[in-house]
Phi, psi and omega in degrees: 000131179280131182274130183281132182298154184284155186299322175303318181293321177295319179298316182298310177297324176293320177298316182296321180295314184299317179294319186289321174300316181300311179297314174302318181295317175303308182300317174296319179298315180301310181299316182295327180291314181304308177311306184293333174289323179295312184296321182296313177300322176290328171300321180286325177291316180304320180297330188253016184214154177288318171208164182208160167243142186230138180048073173235170168236145187229134175296135184276000173084004173233042175069023177233190178216149178235140175274137172243124182295317175208143171235126182247143168261118183236161178300341183265320190193171167268136191241127170267123180244125180254137181251122176232130176269113181215138178236123166137202184264120182262132171236118184193162181211167184295327184267351185280136181289329179230147174250148183241141171235134175246127182248191179307313189227019177203162179235144188211136181240147176214165184299143174307118185284343182296333173299316173302314176299323177291320173301317180287325173303316185293323176291321165311307185296322171310322186272329189261343181095162183291340181283349179257128175299130179232128181236177178202147183217143167257121180249125184256126167279164175083015179040065186289159174265145177243081184297338182254009182105152180286123171304154172301155186059011174255130181234159176262143189292321182294341183254359177313305186307327179283325182289314181251088188280131181252023180299148185304330186283347177265355188256005171238063175245166175295329175297315187293323178298319175291325174301317185289323175303310180300310183303320176299320177294314179299325182290328175295323190274325180292141171234159176294137181271109184291332183295321186261007177291000000 
């Protein structure tokens, strides 16, 4: 004869199943939100560029590699884009060694991202030459506030399309032809970054 489990055992098993389903749903929702945020970011970068590369590594010319969140071809320049997700009030400046973000319940400091950006811009410039304009921006997702003002080289993701105009009248110039030639070279040097996929 098969013995029936005790009611407390059934309740415990049902509770474990409900808990497992709940945790799974929360994790799936968070993963979905991260994917949607990446897609939204990519759409906004695409709207501000003629072409773009996402999550690539580029040789630095000294036996090393740099990861690039985005590399953009615009009618004005080739743009290196560093992406940071920050929520809260952000305090930082070009000459400060560390920047601080103050959120609802925590304070966090991180290394000044402009130094890293300038290194990546120099690596790109090393491949395309000094006669090709190379620019760079640090873009913060999460809409941080800048109570002391936005530091140089920092851009809002939602405003990129305003800063780098891809209107047709700007895409048929001699500079764009030079930029396109440099872009094709960069595409041969850049490889997908498996670390950041």
